[in-house]
C-alpha positions, 0 to 999 in steps of 0.5 A: 123469670119462670118463662125461661124454663118453658121448653117445647118437645116439637121445635115447630112450637119454638116460635110460638113460645118465643112470641108468648114469652115476649108478650108476657114480658111486655105485659109484666113491664107495662105500667099499671093504672092502679088508681083506676083499678082501685076506684071501683067500689063494688069489687068486694060486693061480688061473690068470689064463687058460684053459689050452688042452689042446693046451698041457698037461693037468693032473696025473692026477685033479686036479680042475680047472675045464673048458670044452668046445666043444659040437659040437651047438651050435658054442659053448662050454658052461658051465664045470664041474669035471672031471679027466683020468684019463690016458685022457680027461676025466671029469666028473659026466656020463654021457659023456666031455666033449671039453674044450678048455680048463681052469684050476686050481680056487681054494683053498677059503675060509679063515675071517677072524679 
């Protein structure tokens, strides 16, 4: 297993690395509930990447997951739900966010029978 190749420079970290190796081995050996995972019908409807607004804008009033670059911090904020109304982005804020990227929302959960 690749985990056995992990070595540390500082011996103080050896216990932490051994703990991480143990947890990873336990997770790898644990049974996986693939029927439950496979029952999610909406997985393939979710975009696999953030779509830049320079590439395209979603249909008007379609709720999507958005992210904006915060000018005051120079970093990206937390993702939030918003929509484009044809004139700009609208969200549950008291200002119009400056969205840089978006992706479709996943479909709602479906009951497994």
